[in-house]
TIRO-2110 file (N, C-alpha, C; in Angstrom, 1 decimal):
// TIRO-2110
79.3, 67.7, 112.9, N, 1, A
80.2, 66.5, 111.5, CA, 1, A
80.6, 68.4, 111.1, C, 1, A
81.6, 68.3, 111.0, N, 2, A
82.2, 69.4, 109.6, CA, 2, A
81.6, 69.3, 108.6, C, 2, A
81.0, 71.0, 108.1, N, 3, A
80.9, 71.0, 107.0, CA, 3, A
81.7, 70.8, 105.4, C, 3, A
80.8, 70.2, 105.0, N, 4, A
81.8, 69.8, 103.4, CA, 4, A
81.5, 70.8, 102.4, C, 4, A
83.1, 71.5, 102.1, N, 5, A
82.8, 72.6, 101.0, CA, 5, A
83.5, 72.0, 99.8, C, 5, A
82.6, 72.7, 98.6, N, 6, A
83.5, 71.8, 97.0, CA, 6, A
83.6, 73.3, 96.5, C, 6, A
84.5, 72.9, 96.2, N, 7, A
85.2, 74.3, 95.3, CA, 7, A
84.8, 74.0, 94.0, C, 7, A
84.1, 75.8, 93.7, N, 8, A
83.9, 76.2, 92.2, CA, 8, A
85.0, 75.8, 90.7, C, 8, A
84.2, 74.6, 90.0, N, 9, A
85.2, 74.6, 89.0, CA, 9, A
85.3, 75.0, 88.0, C, 9, A
84.0, 76.2, 88.0, N, 10, A
84.2, 77.2, 87.0, CA, 10, A
85.7, 77.4, 86.2, C, 10, A
86.7, 77.4, 86.9, N, 11, A
87.5, 77.1, 85.9, CA, 11, A
88.2, 77.0, 84.7, C, 11, A
87.5, 75.3, 85.0, N, 12, A
87.8, 74.0, 83.9, CA, 12, A
86.8, 74.6, 82.4, C, 12, A
85.9, 75.7, 82.6, N, 13, A
85.3, 75.7, 81.3, CA, 13, A
85.7, 77.4, 81.0, C, 13, A
86.5, 78.2, 81.8, N, 14, A
87.1, 79.4, 81.3, CA, 14, A
88.0, 80.2, 80.2, C, 14, A
87.7, 80.8, 79.9, N, 15, A
88.8, 81.6, 79.0, CA, 15, A
89.8, 81.4, 79.3, C, 15, A
91.0, 81.4, 78.3, N, 16, A
92.4, 81.2, 79.0, CA, 16, A
92.6, 82.0, 80.2, C, 16, A
92.6, 83.6, 79.5, N, 17, A
92.7, 84.5, 80.3, CA, 17, A
91.9, 84.5, 81.8, C, 17, A
90.8, 83.8, 82.2, N, 18, A
90.3, 84.3, 83.6, CA, 18, A
90.6, 82.6, 83.9, C, 18, A
91.4, 81.7, 83.4, N, 19, A
91.7, 80.5, 83.9, CA, 19, A
93.2, 81.1, 84.6, C, 19, A
93.8, 81.5, 84.0, N, 20, A
95.2, 81.9, 84.3, CA, 20, A
95.1, 83.2, 85.6, C, 20, A
93.9, 83.8, 85.5, N, 21, A
93.4, 84.9, 86.6, CA, 21, A
93.4, 84.2, 88.2, C, 21, A
92.6, 83.0, 87.5, N, 22, A
92.1, 82.2, 88.6, CA, 22, A
93.3, 81.2, 89.1, C, 22, A
94.2, 80.8, 88.3, N, 23, A
95.0, 79.7, 88.9, CA, 23, A
96.4, 81.0, 89.6, C, 23, A
96.4, 82.1, 89.2, N, 24, A
97.5, 82.8, 89.9, CA, 24, A
97.0, 83.3, 91.2, C, 24, A
96.0, 83.4, 91.2, N, 25, A
95.0, 83.4, 93.2, CA, 25, A
95.3, 82.0, 94.0, C, 25, A
95.3, 81.0, 93.3, N, 26, A
95.3, 79.5, 94.0, CA, 26, A
97.0, 79.7, 93.9, C, 26, A
98.1, 80.0, 93.3, N, 27, A
99.1, 80.0, 93.6, CA, 27, A
99.5, 80.7, 95.0, C, 27, A
99.2, 82.2, 95.1, N, 28, A
99.3, 82.7, 95.7, CA, 28, A
98.4, 82.4, 97.1, C, 28, A
97.9, 81.8, 97.1, N, 29, A
96.9, 81.6, 97.8, CA, 29, A
97.8, 80.3, 98.6, C, 29, A
97.7, 79.2, 98.2, N, 30, A
98.4, 78.2, 98.9, CA, 30, A
99.8, 78.4, 98.8, C, 30, A
100.7, 78.9, 98.3, N, 31, A
102.1, 78.9, 98.4, CA, 31, A
102.4, 79.5, 100.1, C, 31, A
103.5, 78.5, 100.9, N, 32, A
103.8, 78.6, 101.8, CA, 32, A
102.0, 78.9, 103.0, C, 32, A
101.1, 78.5, 102.7, N, 33, A
100.0, 78.4, 103.3, CA, 33, A
100.4, 77.1, 104.9, C, 33, A
100.0, 78.0, 105.3, N, 34, A
100.3, 76.9, 107.0, CA, 34, A
99.1, 75.9, 106.9, C, 34, A
98.5, 76.3, 106.5, N, 35, A
97.0, 75.2, 106.8, CA, 35, A
97.1, 73.9, 105.4, C, 35, A
97.7, 74.2, 104.3, N, 36, A
97.9, 73.1, 103.7, CA, 36, A
99.2, 72.8, 103.5, C, 36, A
99.9, 72.1, 104.1, N, 37, A
101.4, 72.1, 104.0, CA, 37, A
102.1, 70.8, 103.1, C, 37, A
100.9, 69.9, 102.7, N, 38, A
100.8, 68.5, 102.0, CA, 38, A
100.7, 68.5, 100.6, C, 38, A
100.9, 69.4, 100.3, N, 39, A
100.5, 70.3, 98.7, CA, 39, A
100.5, 68.5, 97.6, C, 39, A
99.4, 68.3, 96.8, N, 40, A
100.2, 66.6, 95.8, CA, 40, A
101.2, 66.8, 94.8, C, 40, A
101.8, 68.2, 95.2, N, 41, A
102.8, 68.3, 93.8, CA, 41, A
103.5, 69.7, 94.5, C, 41, A
104.6, 70.3, 94.1, N, 42, A
105.1, 71.1, 94.5, CA, 42, A
104.4, 72.4, 93.9, C, 42, A
104.2, 73.8, 94.3, N, 43, A
103.4, 74.4, 94.0, CA, 43, A
103.8, 75.4, 92.7, C, 43, A
105.3, 74.9, 92.9, N, 44, A
105.8, 76.3, 91.5, CA, 44, A
105.9, 75.3, 90.9, C, 44, A
105.3, 74.2, 90.5, N, 45, A
104.9, 73.4, 89.2, CA, 45, A
104.0, 73.8, 88.9, C, 45, A
102.8, 74.4, 89.5, N, 46, A
101.5, 75.3, 88.9, CA, 46, A
101.9, 76.6, 88.5, C, 46, A
102.8, 77.2, 89.3, N, 47, A
103.3, 78.7, 88.5, CA, 47, A
104.0, 78.3, 87.4, C, 47, A
104.9, 77.1, 86.9, N, 48, A
105.6, 77.0, 85.6, CA, 48, A
104.3, 76.8, 85.0, C, 48, A
103.0, 75.8, 85.4, N, 49, A
102.5, 75.6, 84.2, CA, 49, A
101.8, 77.3, 84.2, C, 49, A
101.0, 77.8, 84.7, N, 50, A
100.4, 79.3, 84.6, CA, 50, A
101.5, 79.8, 83.4, C, 50, A
102.8, 80.2, 83.3, N, 51, A
103.6, 80.9, 82.6, CA, 51, A
104.1, 80.0, 81.2, C, 51, A
103.8, 78.8, 81.0, N, 52, A
103.5, 78.0, 79.9, CA, 52, A
102.5, 77.9, 79.2, C, 52, A
100.9, 78.1, 80.0, N, 53, A
99.8, 78.8, 79.0, CA, 53, A
99.9, 79.9, 78.7, C, 53, A
100.5, 80.9, 79.3, N, 54, A
100.3, 82.0, 79.4, CA, 54, A
101.4, 82.8, 77.9, C, 54, A
102.6, 82.1, 77.8, N, 55, A
103.4, 81.7, 76.7, CA, 55, A
102.6, 81.1, 75.4, C, 55, A
102.2, 80.2, 75.4, N, 56, A
101.7, 79.9, 74.4, CA, 56, A
100.3, 80.5, 73.8, C, 56, A
99.7, 80.9, 74.7, N, 57, A
98.4, 82.0, 74.6, CA, 57, A
98.8, 83.3, 73.6, C, 57, A
99.9, 83.8, 74.0, N, 58, A
100.5, 85.1, 73.1, CA, 58, A
101.4, 83.9, 71.6, C, 58, A
101.5, 83.5, 71.4, N, 59, A
102.1, 82.6, 70.7, CA, 59, A
100.6, 82.3, 69.6, C, 59, A
100.0, 81.8, 70.2, N, 60, A
98.7, 81.7, 69.5, CA, 60, A
97.7, 82.3, 68.7, C, 60, A
98.3, 83.6, 69.6, N, 61, A
97.3, 84.8, 68.4, CA, 61, A
97.6, 85.1, 67.3, C, 61, A
98.8, 85.0, 66.6, N, 62, A
98.6, 85.0, 65.1, CA, 62, A
97.8, 83.3, 64.5, C, 62, A
97.2, 82.7, 65.3, N, 63, A
96.3, 82.0, 64.3, CA, 63, A
97.0, 80.7, 63.9, C, 63, A
98.5, 80.4, 64.4, N, 64, A
99.3, 79.1, 63.6, CA, 64, A
98.7, 77.9, 64.1, C, 64, A
98.3, 76.9, 63.3, N, 65, A
97.5, 75.7, 64.1, CA, 65, A
98.4, 74.9, 65.3, C, 65, A
99.8, 74.8, 65.5, N, 66, A
100.6, 73.7, 66.3, CA, 66, A
100.7, 75.0, 67.5, C, 66, A
100.7, 76.6, 67.3, N, 67, A
100.8, 77.3, 68.5, CA, 67, A
99.4, 76.9, 69.2, C, 67, A
98.1, 77.1, 68.4, N, 68, A
96.8, 77.1, 69.0, CA, 68, A
96.9, 75.3, 69.7, C, 68, A
97.4, 74.6, 69.5, N, 69, A
97.3, 73.4, 69.8, CA, 69, A
97.9, 73.2, 71.1, C, 69, A
99.5, 73.9, 70.9, N, 70, A
99.7, 73.8, 72.5, CA, 70, A
99.6, 74.8, 72.8, C, 70, A
98.7, 75.6, 72.9, N, 71, A
97.9, 76.4, 74.0, CA, 71, A
96.8, 75.9, 74.4, C, 71, A
96.0, 74.9, 73.6, N, 72, A
94.9, 74.1, 74.2, CA, 72, A
95.9, 72.6, 75.2, C, 72, A
96.6, 72.3, 74.6, N, 73, A
97.3, 71.3, 75.0, CA, 73, A
97.8, 71.9, 76.8, C, 73, A
98.4, 73.2, 77.3, N, 74, A
98.9, 73.5, 78.0, CA, 74, A
97.3, 74.2, 79.0, C, 74, A
96.7, 74.6, 78.3, N, 75, A
95.4, 75.2, 78.7, CA, 75, A
95.1, 73.5, 79.6, C, 75, A
94.5, 72.4, 79.1, N, 76, A
94.2, 71.1, 80.1, CA, 76, A
95.1, 70.9, 81.1, C, 76, A
96.1, 71.0, 80.4, N, 77, A
97.7, 70.5, 81.9, CA, 77, A
97.1, 71.5, 82.9, C, 77, A
97.3, 72.7, 82.7, N, 78, A
96.9, 73.6, 83.8, CA, 78, A
95.6, 73.3, 84.6, C, 78, A
94.1, 73.4, 83.9, N, 79, A
93.1, 72.4, 84.3, CA, 79, A
93.0, 71.3, 85.2, C, 79, A
94.2, 70.6, 84.6, N, 80, A
94.5, 69.0, 85.7, CA, 80, A
95.0, 69.6, 86.7, C, 80, A
95.8, 70.5, 87.1, N, 81, A
96.7, 70.4, 88.1, CA, 81, A
96.0, 71.0, 89.0, C, 81, A
95.0, 72.1, 88.6, N, 82, A
94.1, 72.9, 89.2, CA, 82, A
92.7, 72.4, 89.8, C, 82, A
92.2, 70.9, 89.0, N, 83, A
91.5, 70.2, 89.5, CA, 83, A
91.8, 69.2, 90.8, C, 83, A
93.3, 68.9, 90.5, N, 84, A
94.2, 68.1, 91.9, CA, 84, A
94.1, 68.9, 92.8, C, 84, A
94.7, 70.2, 93.0, N, 85, A
94.8, 70.9, 94.5, CA, 85, A
93.1, 71.5, 94.7, C, 85, A
92.2, 71.6, 93.5, N, 86, A
91.0, 71.8, 94.5, CA, 86, A
90.2, 70.7, 95.7, C, 86, A
90.4, 69.2, 94.8, N, 87, A
90.0, 68.3, 95.5, CA, 87, A
90.8, 68.1, 96.9, C, 87, A
92.4, 68.4, 96.7, N, 88, A
93.4, 68.4, 98.3, CA, 88, A
92.6, 69.5, 99.2, C, 88, A
92.4, 70.5, 98.5, N, 89, A
91.6, 71.5, 99.9, CA, 89, A
90.4, 71.1, 100.1, C, 89, A
89.4, 71.1, 99.4, N, 90, A
88.4, 70.4, 100.0, CA, 90, A
88.5, 69.0, 101.2, C, 90, A
89.3, 68.0, 100.7, N, 91, A
90.0, 67.4, 101.9, CA, 91, A
90.5, 67.7, 103.2, C, 91, A
91.1, 69.0, 102.5, N, 92, A
91.9, 69.4, 104.0, CA, 92, A
92.0, 70.4, 104.5, C, 92, A
90.4, 71.1, 104.2, N, 93, A
89.8, 72.5, 104.9, CA, 93, A
89.3, 72.2, 106.4, C, 93, A
89.0, 70.9, 106.6, N, 94, A
88.7, 70.6, 108.3, CA, 94, A
87.2, 71.1, 108.3, C, 94, A
86.7, 71.6, 107.0, N, 95, A
85.3, 71.9, 107.1, CA, 95, A
85.1, 73.6, 107.3, C, 95, A
86.3, 74.3, 107.6, N, 96, A
86.3, 75.8, 108.1, CA, 96, A
86.3, 76.2, 107.1, C, 96, A
85.6, 77.5, 106.8, N, 97, A
85.5, 78.2, 105.7, CA, 97, A
86.9, 79.5, 105.7, C, 97, A
87.1, 79.7, 107.0, N, 98, A
87.9, 80.5, 107.3, CA, 98, A
89.6, 80.2, 106.9, C, 98, A
89.3, 78.5, 106.6, N, 99, A
90.9, 78.2, 106.4, CA, 99, A
90.4, 77.8, 104.8, C, 99, A
89.4, 77.3, 104.4, N, 100, A
89.1, 77.0, 103.1, CA, 100, A
89.5, 78.4, 102.3, C, 100, A
88.9, 79.4, 102.8, N, 101, A
89.4, 80.9, 101.5, CA, 101, A
90.6, 81.4, 101.2, C, 101, A
91.7, 80.4, 102.4, N, 102, A
93.0, 81.2, 102.0, CA, 102, A
93.3, 80.4, 101.1, C, 102, A
93.2, 79.5, 100.6, N, 103, A
93.4, 78.7, 99.5, CA, 103, A
93.5, 79.0, 97.9, C, 103, A
92.6, 80.6, 97.9, N, 104, A
92.2, 80.9, 96.8, CA, 104, A
91.4, 80.5, 95.7, C, 104, A
91.0, 79.1, 96.4, N, 105, A
89.8, 79.0, 95.6, CA, 105, A
88.2, 79.6, 95.7, C, 105, A
87.5, 79.5, 94.6, N, 106, A
86.0, 80.0, 95.2, CA, 106, A
84.8, 78.6, 95.5, C, 106, A
84.3, 79.1, 96.6, N, 107, A
83.4, 78.0, 96.9, CA, 107, A
82.1, 77.6, 96.3, C, 107, A
82.2, 76.5, 95.7, N, 108, A
81.0, 76.0, 94.9, CA, 108, A
79.4, 77.0, 95.5, C, 108, A
79.1, 77.6, 94.6, N, 109, A
77.7, 78.4, 95.0, CA, 109, A
76.7, 77.6, 95.4, C, 109, A
75.5, 78.0, 96.1, N, 110, A
74.3, 77.1, 96.4, CA, 110, A
73.1, 77.8, 95.8, C, 110, A
71.8, 77.7, 95.8, N, 111, A
70.6, 77.7, 95.6, CA, 111, A
70.4, 79.6, 95.7, C, 111, A
71.6, 80.0, 97.2, N, 112, A
71.2, 81.7, 97.5, CA, 112, A
72.6, 82.0, 97.2, C, 112, A
73.9, 81.8, 96.7, N, 113, A
74.9, 81.9, 96.3, CA, 113, A
74.9, 82.8, 95.3, C, 113, A
75.7, 84.3, 95.1, N, 114, A
75.8, 84.9, 94.2, CA, 114, A
77.8, 84.9, 93.8, C, 114, A
77.9, 84.9, 92.7, N, 115, A
79.2, 84.9, 92.2, CA, 115, A
79.7, 86.3, 93.2, C, 115, A
81.2, 85.4, 93.8, N, 116, A
81.9, 86.2, 94.7, CA, 116, A
83.0, 87.4, 94.1, C, 116, A
82.7, 88.3, 94.6, N, 117, A
84.0, 89.4, 93.9, CA, 117, A
84.9, 89.1, 93.7, C, 117, A
86.1, 89.5, 93.0, N, 118, A
87.4, 89.3, 92.6, CA, 118, A
88.1, 89.8, 93.9, C, 118, A
87.7, 90.8, 94.7, N, 119, A
88.8, 91.5, 95.7, CA, 119, A
87.6, 92.6, 96.4, C, 119, A
88.2, 93.2, 97.6, N, 120, A
87.5, 94.2, 98.5, CA, 120, A
86.5, 95.1, 97.5, C, 120, A
86.9, 96.0, 96.6, N, 121, A
86.5, 96.8, 96.0, CA, 121, A
86.5, 96.5, 94.3, C, 121, A
86.7, 95.3, 93.9, N, 122, A
86.9, 95.1, 92.4, CA, 122, A
85.7, 94.2, 92.8, C, 122, A
84.4, 94.2, 91.9, N, 123, A
83.6, 93.0, 92.4, CA, 123, A
83.8, 91.9, 90.0, C, 123, A
83.9, 92.7, 89.3, N, 124, A
85.1, 92.1, 88.3, CA, 124, A
85.4, 93.1, 87.2, C, 124, A
86.5, 92.4, 86.2, N, 125, A
87.2, 92.3, 85.4, CA, 125, A
86.9, 91.7, 84.1, C, 125, A
86.3, 92.3, 83.0, N, 126, A
86.0, 91.7, 81.7, CA, 126, A
86.9, 92.3, 80.6, C, 126, A
87.1, 91.8, 79.6, N, 127, A
87.6, 92.0, 78.1, CA, 127, A
87.0, 93.1, 78.1, C, 127, A
87.6, 94.3, 77.2, N, 128, A
87.0, 95.8, 76.7, CA, 128, A
86.8, 95.0, 75.4, C, 128, A
86.1, 96.3, 74.5, N, 129, A
86.1, 95.6, 73.0, CA, 129, A
86.9, 96.0, 72.1, C, 129, A
87.8, 96.3, 72.6, N, 130, A
89.4, 96.1, 72.0, CA, 130, A
90.4, 95.5, 72.5, C, 130, A
91.4, 95.2, 71.8, N, 131, A
92.1, 94.8, 72.7, CA, 131, A
93.3, 95.7, 73.5, C, 131, A
93.6, 94.9, 74.5, N, 132, A
94.2, 96.2, 75.5, CA, 132, A
93.2, 97.0, 76.2, C, 132, A
92.0, 96.6, 76.3, N, 133, A
91.1, 97.2, 77.2, CA, 133, A
90.6, 96.4, 78.0, C, 133, A
90.0, 96.7, 79.3, N, 134, A
89.3, 96.3, 80.2, CA, 134, A
88.6, 97.1, 81.1, C, 134, A
87.0, 96.5, 81.6, N, 135, A
86.3, 97.0, 81.9, CA, 135, A
86.5, 96.5, 83.8, C, 135, A
86.1, 97.5, 84.5, N, 136, A
86.5, 97.0, 86.2, CA, 136, A
85.5, 97.4, 86.9, C, 136, A
84.4, 96.6, 87.3, N, 137, A
83.3, 96.9, 88.3, CA, 137, A
83.7, 96.9, 89.6, C, 137, A
83.8, 98.4, 90.2, N, 138, A
83.5, 98.4, 91.4, CA, 138, A
82.7, 97.8, 92.5, C, 138, A
83.2, 98.2, 93.5, N, 139, A
81.7, 97.6, 94.8, CA, 139, A
81.3, 98.7, 95.4, C, 139, A
80.3, 99.3, 95.2, N, 140, A
80.0, 100.4, 96.0, CA, 140, A
80.1, 100.3, 97.3, C, 140, A
81.2, 101.9, 97.7, N, 141, A
81.1, 102.1, 99.2, CA, 141, A
80.3, 103.3, 99.4, C, 141, A
79.4, 103.4, 100.1, N, 142, A
78.5, 104.4, 100.3, CA, 142, A
79.3, 106.0, 101.1, C, 142, A
80.3, 105.8, 101.8, N, 143, A
81.2, 106.8, 102.0, CA, 143, A
81.8, 107.4, 101.3, C, 143, A
82.6, 106.7, 100.2, N, 144, A
83.2, 107.2, 99.1, CA, 144, A
82.4, 108.3, 98.1, C, 144, A
83.4, 109.3, 97.9, N, 145, A
82.8, 110.4, 97.4, CA, 145, A
83.1, 110.1, 95.8, C, 145, A
84.4, 109.6, 95.2, N, 146, A
84.5, 108.6, 94.2, CA, 146, A
86.2, 107.7, 94.8, C, 146, A
86.4, 107.6, 93.2, N, 147, A
87.7, 105.9, 93.4, CA, 147, A
88.8, 106.2, 92.4, C, 147, A
89.7, 105.8, 92.8, N, 148, A
91.2, 105.6, 92.2, CA, 148, A
91.5, 104.2, 92.0, C, 148, A
91.7, 104.1, 90.9, N, 149, A
92.0, 102.7, 89.9, CA, 149, A
93.5, 102.6, 89.8, C, 149, A
94.1, 101.9, 89.9, N, 150, A
95.8, 102.0, 89.4, CA, 150, A
96.0, 100.3, 89.3, C, 150, A
96.7, 100.3, 87.8, N, 151, A
97.2, 99.0, 87.2, CA, 151, A
98.6, 98.7, 87.5, C, 151, A
99.4, 97.5, 87.2, N, 152, A
100.2, 97.5, 87.0, CA, 152, A
101.1, 96.0, 86.3, C, 152, A
101.9, 96.0, 85.5, N, 153, A
102.4, 94.4, 85.1, CA, 153, A
103.2, 93.7, 85.5, C, 153, A
102.8, 92.6, 86.0, N, 154, A
102.7, 92.1, 87.4, CA, 154, A
103.7, 90.3, 87.0, C, 154, A
104.5, 89.7, 87.5, N, 155, A
104.9, 88.5, 87.6, CA, 155, A
105.2, 87.9, 89.3, C, 155, A
105.2, 86.7, 89.6, N, 156, A
104.9, 86.2, 91.0, CA, 156, A
106.2, 86.2, 91.3, C, 156, A
107.2, 86.3, 90.5, N, 157, A
108.3, 85.8, 90.8, CA, 157, A
109.0, 87.4, 91.0, C, 157, A
108.1, 88.4, 90.3, N, 158, A
109.4, 89.7, 90.2, CA, 158, A
108.2, 91.2, 91.2, C, 158, A
107.1, 90.7, 91.1, N, 159, A
106.2, 91.4, 91.7, CA, 159, A
105.5, 92.2, 90.7, C, 159, A
105.2, 93.9, 90.5, N, 160, A
104.5, 94.7, 90.2, CA, 160, A
105.8, 95.8, 89.7, C, 160, A
105.5, 96.4, 88.7, N, 161, A
106.5, 97.3, 88.2, CA, 161, A
106.2, 98.8, 88.2, C, 161, A
106.2, 99.3, 87.4, N, 162, A
105.3, 101.1, 87.4, CA, 162, A
103.8, 101.1, 87.6, C, 162, A
103.5, 101.9, 88.6, N, 163, A
101.7, 101.9, 88.5, CA, 163, A
101.3, 102.9, 87.8, C, 163, A
100.3, 102.9, 86.9, N, 164, A
99.3, 103.9, 86.2, CA, 164, A
98.0, 104.0, 86.9, C, 164, A
97.5, 105.0, 87.3, N, 165, A
96.3, 105.0, 87.6, CA, 165, A
95.2, 106.4, 87.0, C, 165, A
94.1, 106.4, 87.6, N, 166, A
92.9, 106.9, 86.8, CA, 166, A
92.0, 107.2, 87.5, C, 166, A
91.1, 108.5, 87.7, N, 167, A
90.3, 108.6, 89.0, CA, 167, A
89.0, 107.6, 88.0, C, 167, A
88.3, 107.0, 89.4, N, 168, A
86.9, 106.7, 88.8, CA, 168, A
86.0, 107.9, 89.2, C, 168, A
85.1, 108.4, 88.7, N, 169, A
83.9, 109.4, 89.5, CA, 169, A
82.4, 108.8, 89.5, C, 169, A
82.0, 107.5, 88.5, N, 170, A
80.8, 106.9, 88.4, CA, 170, A
80.9, 105.5, 88.8, C, 170, A
80.1, 105.2, 89.0, N, 171, A
79.9, 103.6, 89.4, CA, 171, A
79.5, 102.6, 88.0, C, 171, A
79.1, 103.6, 87.2, N, 172, A
78.3, 102.8, 85.8, CA, 172, A
79.1, 104.1, 84.8, C, 172, A
79.2, 103.4, 83.6, N, 173, A
79.0, 102.3, 83.2, CA, 173, A
80.9, 101.8, 84.3, C, 173, A
81.0, 100.8, 83.8, N, 174, A
82.5, 100.1, 84.4, CA, 174, A
83.4, 101.2, 84.2, C, 174, A
84.5, 101.0, 84.9, N, 175, A
85.7, 101.6, 84.8, CA, 175, A
86.5, 100.8, 83.5, C, 175, A
86.9, 101.9, 82.3, N, 176, A
87.6, 101.4, 81.3, CA, 176, A
89.1, 101.7, 81.2, C, 176, A
89.6, 100.9, 81.5, N, 177, A
91.5, 100.9, 81.7, CA, 177, A
92.0, 100.8, 80.5, C, 177, A
92.2, 101.4, 79.1, N, 178, A
93.3, 101.4, 78.0, CA, 178, A
94.4, 100.9, 78.1, C, 178, A
95.1, 100.8, 76.4, N, 179, A
96.7, 100.6, 76.7, CA, 179, A
97.6, 99.7, 77.0, C, 179, A
96.6, 98.6, 78.0, N, 180, A
96.8, 97.3, 78.3, CA, 180, A
97.9, 96.9, 77.1, C, 180, A
98.3, 95.3, 77.3, N, 181, A
99.4, 94.2, 76.4, CA, 181, A
98.6, 93.1, 76.7, C, 181, A
98.0, 92.9, 75.3, N, 182, A
97.4, 91.6, 75.2, CA, 182, A
98.2, 90.6, 75.4, C, 182, A
98.1, 89.5, 76.6, N, 183, A
99.1, 88.4, 76.8, CA, 183, A
99.5, 89.0, 77.9, C, 183, A
99.9, 90.0, 78.5, N, 184, A
100.2, 90.5, 80.1, CA, 184, A
99.6, 90.0, 81.0, C, 184, A
100.4, 90.2, 81.8, N, 185, A
99.4, 89.8, 83.7, CA, 185, A
99.5, 91.0, 84.4, C, 185, A
98.3, 91.8, 84.8, N, 186, A
98.8, 92.7, 85.4, CA, 186, A
97.9, 92.9, 86.9, C, 186, A
98.7, 93.2, 87.7, N, 187, A
97.9, 93.9, 89.0, CA, 187, A
97.1, 94.8, 89.0, C, 187, A
95.9, 95.0, 89.7, N, 188, A
94.6, 95.9, 89.6, CA, 188, A
94.2, 96.3, 91.0, C, 188, A
94.4, 97.7, 91.4, N, 189, A
94.2, 97.7, 92.7, CA, 189, A
93.4, 99.3, 92.9, C, 189, A
92.5, 99.2, 93.9, N, 190, A
91.5, 100.6, 93.8, CA, 190, A
91.5, 100.9, 95.5, C, 190, A
91.1, 102.6, 95.6, N, 191, A
91.4, 102.8, 96.5, CA, 191, A
90.2, 103.8, 96.5, C, 191, A
89.1, 104.2, 97.7, N, 192, A
88.4, 105.1, 97.7, CA, 192, A
88.9, 106.8, 98.3, C, 192, A
88.3, 107.6, 97.4, N, 193, A
88.4, 109.1, 98.0, CA, 193, A
87.3, 108.9, 99.0, C, 193, A
87.5, 109.1, 100.6, N, 194, A
86.5, 110.1, 101.4, CA, 194, A
86.6, 111.0, 102.4, C, 194, A
85.8, 111.4, 102.7, N, 195, A
86.1, 112.3, 103.7, CA, 195, A
87.3, 112.1, 104.9, C, 195, A
87.8, 113.1, 104.6, N, 196, A
90.0, 113.3, 105.3, CA, 196, A
90.7, 112.7, 104.5, C, 196, A
90.0, 112.4, 103.0, N, 197, A
91.8, 111.7, 102.1, CA, 197, A
91.0, 110.4, 101.5, C, 197, A
92.1, 109.6, 101.2, N, 198, A
91.9, 108.3, 100.5, CA, 198, A
91.9, 107.1, 101.6, C, 198, A
91.7, 106.0, 101.2, N, 199, A
91.3, 104.8, 101.9, CA, 199, A
93.0, 104.3, 101.2, C, 199, A
93.0, 103.2, 102.0, N, 200, A
94.1, 102.3, 102.0, CA, 200, A
93.9, 101.6, 100.4, C, 200, A
95.3, 101.6, 99.4, N, 201, A
94.9, 100.6, 98.6, CA, 201, A
94.3, 99.2, 98.4, C, 201, A
93.3, 98.4, 98.0, N, 202, A
92.9, 97.6, 98.1, CA, 202, A
94.6, 96.5, 98.0, C, 202, A
94.3, 94.8, 98.1, N, 203, A
94.8, 94.2, 97.3, CA, 203, A
94.9, 93.8, 96.1, C, 203, A
96.1, 93.5, 95.5, N, 204, A
95.8, 93.1, 94.0, CA, 204, A
94.9, 92.2, 93.3, C, 204, A
94.2, 92.4, 92.4, N, 205, A
93.5, 91.5, 91.9, CA, 205, A
94.3, 91.2, 90.7, C, 205, A
94.8, 90.0, 90.3, N, 206, A
95.6, 89.6, 89.6, CA, 206, A
95.0, 89.0, 87.9, C, 206, A
95.0, 90.1, 86.8, N, 207, A
94.3, 89.6, 85.5, CA, 207, A
95.2, 89.7, 84.7, C, 207, A
94.6, 88.7, 83.3, N, 208, A
95.7, 88.7, 82.4, CA, 208, A
94.8, 89.1, 81.2, C, 208, A
95.7, 89.9, 80.9, N, 209, A
94.6, 90.8, 79.4, CA, 209, A
94.5, 89.6, 78.2, C, 209, A
93.9, 89.8, 77.5, N, 210, A
93.7, 88.6, 76.7, CA, 210, A
92.6, 89.1, 75.5, C, 210, A
END
């Protein structure tokens, strides 16, 4: 019997920034995915709803009641689309973890499952104490002498722009990125400094600065 995979539905309770980050991952995972070719709606509808929520969340930053109501409405609409896609992925991954993970969704945790990392070398990204800050927790590489992190403004339609980089010489505390624009989406990558030079940059982790 094929294993029954369940999607982790933590996005339904996530803050707007985390919801947008997860939705970007699902968009990238399902767009042109050969395993999921009969989506319940066009994947560009998901991207449009992501953009709508990002715009309304920026507009709501000044505290305007109507803007906040629009943000909340856009958030619920995005959650509904994510739920619909989650159920579709559960029903169509054929019980194969190698297919499931291509969707961009996270599996629901079991009693022994820890929260999965965001990327190959990035365990988590959290908002800093001040606007425009992010704390990036890296994954230890025993062969690494140090690390380098870089970030760039990002949009699915146009990709990245200019990169900004900084060295990371210690795993603790988490690496601090400053000077980000609240409400903007960023691509974040990491590489390690090892004997003989640098590793390749990791795939981008997409994160909304909130």
